[in-house]
C-alpha positions in Angstrom: -13.0 6.1 17.5 -15.1 7.6 20.1 -15.1 11.5 20.5 -13.4 11.4 24.0 -10.6 9.1 23.1 -10.0 11.4 20.1 -9.6 14.4 22.5 -7.2 12.6 24.6 -5.4 11.8 21.4 -5.5 15.1 20.0 -4.6 16.3 24.5 -1.2 13.6 24.4 0.0 14.7 21.0 -0.1 18.6 22.4 1.5 17.8 25.5 4.0 15.7 23.3 4.9 18.4 21.3 5.4 20.8 23.9 7.9 18.9 25.6 9.5 18.5 22.2 9.6 22.5 21.9 10.3 22.9 25.5 7.4 24.8 26.2 4.9 25.3 29.4 1.7 24.7 28.0 -1.2 24.6 30.0 -4.2 23.3 28.7 -7.9 24.5 28.7 -10.7 22.4 28.8 -11.5 20.0 25.7 -13.5 22.1 23.4 -13.9 22.7 19.0 -12.9 25.3 17.0 -10.1 25.2 17.8 -9.3 21.9 19.9 -7.5 24.0 22.3 -7.1 27.3 24.2 -3.4 27.3 25.3 -1.7 29.4 28.4 1.7 30.0 28.1 2.7 32.6 30.7 0.8 35.6 30.4 0.2 34.7 26.5 -3.1 32.8 25.5 -3.5 31.4 21.7 -5.9 28.9 20.0 -4.2 25.7 18.9 -6.1 23.2 16.2 -4.9 20.0 16.1 -5.2 17.5 12.9 -3.5 14.4 11.5 -1.8 14.0 8.1 -2.0 10.3 6.5 -0.2 8.8 3.8 -1.3 6.5 0.6 -4.4 7.3 -1.4 -6.9 9.8 0.1 -10.6 10.2 -0.3 -13.3 12.4 0.1 -14.0 10.3 3.6 -10.3 10.6 4.5 -7.3 8.0 4.4 -7.9 4.7 2.9 -4.9 3.5 5.0 -6.4 4.6 8.2 -9.7 3.3 8.1 -8.3 -0.2 7.3 -6.4 0.4 10.3 -9.4 1.1 12.8 -11.2 -1.6 11.2 -8.5 -3.9 12.3 -8.0 -1.9 15.5 -11.9 -2.5 16.6 -11.8 -6.1 15.7 -9.1 -6.6 18.2 -10.4 -4.2 20.7 -13.8 -6.5 20.7 -11.4 -9.8 21.2 -9.7 -8.0 23.7 -13.0 -7.2 25.9 -14.6 -10.3 25.3 -11.8 -11.6 27.1 -11.4 -9.7 29.6 -14.9 -9.7 30.3 -14.8 -13.3 30.6 -12.2 -12.9 33.4 -9.2 -12.9 31.8 -5.4 -12.0 33.0 -3.5 -8.9 31.2 -1.9 -10.0 28.5 0.5 -8.6 25.6 -1.2 -10.1 22.9 0.3 -9.1 19.2 -1.2 -10.8 16.2 0.7 -11.6 12.9 -1.0 -12.5 9.4 -4.8 -12.9 8.7 -7.2 -11.4 10.9 -10.3 -12.3 9.2 -13.3 -13.4 11.7 -13.0 -17.1 11.8 -9.1 -16.9 12.6 -10.0 -14.6 15.6 -12.9 -16.5 16.5 -10.4 -19.3 17.3 -8.1 -17.2 19.6 -10.3 -17.1 22.8 -10.6 -20.8 22.6 -7.1 -21.3 22.3 -6.1 -18.7 25.0 -8.4 -20.7 27.3 -6.7 -23.8 26.9 -3.3 -22.1 27.4 -4.2 -21.9 31.4 -2.3 -18.5 31.6 -3.5 -17.8 34.9 -0.6 -20.6 36.2 2.0 -19.1 34.4 4.5 -16.6 35.7 4.8 -12.9 34.6 6.6 -12.9 31.1 5.6 -16.7 30.1 5.5 -16.5 26.0 3.4 -18.7 24.1 2.5 -18.7 20.6 -0.8 -19.7 19.2 -1.5 -20.7 15.3 -4.7 -20.5 13.6 -5.0 -21.1 9.9 -8.8 -20.9 9.5 -9.3 -18.0 7.2 -7.6 -17.4 3.6 -3.7 -17.1 5.4 -2.7 -18.1 8.6 -2.7 -16.1 11.6 0.3 -16.1 14.4 -0.8 -15.1 17.8 2.1 -13.8 20.3 1.2 -14.2 24.0 2.9 -12.5 27.0 1.6 -12.8 30.6 2.1 -9.4 31.8 1.4 -6.4 34.2 -0.4 -4.0 32.0 -2.5 -5.7 29.0 -2.0 -4.8 25.1 -3.9 -6.1 22.3 -2.3 -5.1 18.9 -1.9 -6.0 15.5 1.7 -6.0 13.4 0.1 -5.8 10.3 -0.7 -2.2 10.8 2.9 -0.9 12.2 5.8 -2.3 9.5 5.6 0.1 6.5 7.6 2.4 5.0 8.5 5.7 5.9 7.6 9.1 3.3 10.2 11.4 3.9 8.8 14.1 1.7 5.4 14.8 2.8 5.7 18.6 2.3 2.4 18.3 -0.2 0.2 16.7 2.7 1.0 19.3 5.0 0.1 21.9 3.0 -3.1 20.6 1.9 -3.8 20.4 5.6 -2.9 23.9 6.1 -5.0 25.0 3.4 -8.0 23.2 4.2 -7.8 24.1 8.2 -7.0 28.0 6.6 -10.8 27.8 5.7 -11.8 27.8 9.5 -9.6 30.4 10.9 -12.7 33.3 11.0 -14.6 30.5 12.8 -11.2 29.6 15.3 -10.9 33.6 16.0 -14.7 34.1 16.8 -14.7 31.1 18.6 -11.7 31.6 20.7 -12.3 35.3 21.0 -8.0 35.4 19.9 -6.5 36.5 17.0 -3.3 34.1 17.5 -4.5 30.7 16.3 -2.0 27.8 15.8 -1.9 25.0 13.8 -0.5 21.5 14.9 -0.5 19.0 12.1 0.5 15.4 13.2 2.0 12.3 11.7 1.6 9.1 14.2 4.3 7.1 12.8 3.4 4.1 15.3 1.0 3.2 12.9 1.5 2.6 8.7 -1.1 5.4 7.7 1.2 8.1 9.9 4.6 7.1 8.3 5.9 10.6 7.4 9.1 12.3 8.8 9.9 16.0 7.5 13.7 15.8 6.7 14.8 19.8 7.8 12.6 22.4 7.9 11.5 24.2 4.7 9.9 27.5 4.4 6.5 27.3 3.8 3.4 29.6 3.7 1.6 29.3 7.1 -1.7 30.5 5.5 -2.9 33.0 8.4 -1.8 31.0 11.3 0.6 32.7 13.7 2.6 29.2 13.9 2.3 26.1 12.3 4.2 22.9 14.0 4.9 19.7 12.8 4.9 16.7 14.9 6.0 13.2 13.6 
């Protein structure tokens, strides 16, 4: 993920959190330490945004998230290649093995379908079997393109992520002096996000347990 797309994602998370909270938050320009200066009426506060993930973790981060990112890059590369050749907007859903051999067979198969002559909503299925396992590709002609794999979107939901939230709060709290200095504000808040679209973010907090906020004015959790 590029820095610009990461900041776009963080801004989106903050805007969604504000809607759910019924708040009127005006966000300043993209920045670091903390990620945003938020204005609410006559009040301002600094807001740091972070994501938490389920599954095994390493010093470099989540194993599951890293694997998802690798798959997304492969899908995005294929998408870009198709559109660079004049391809039309399609919704393309990959189900199965997205190994290099299977993916390499997708574009020729798409070209053979001659989808530009089909009406919007027309659906096709491509079966590919050149890797360790089969790949099924569902294609729909659409007004707006979207290419994705279902492998990373259909997993179990962790309903008790308290430890992950607490761990992230502790890690971020160590940077509180820097946040306050860079923002010029004492009111620093934390938004912890679990992006449940992807398997790595399938965490949902049941209820609102009392937790130590570790020096933050407020800690928000967005699932």
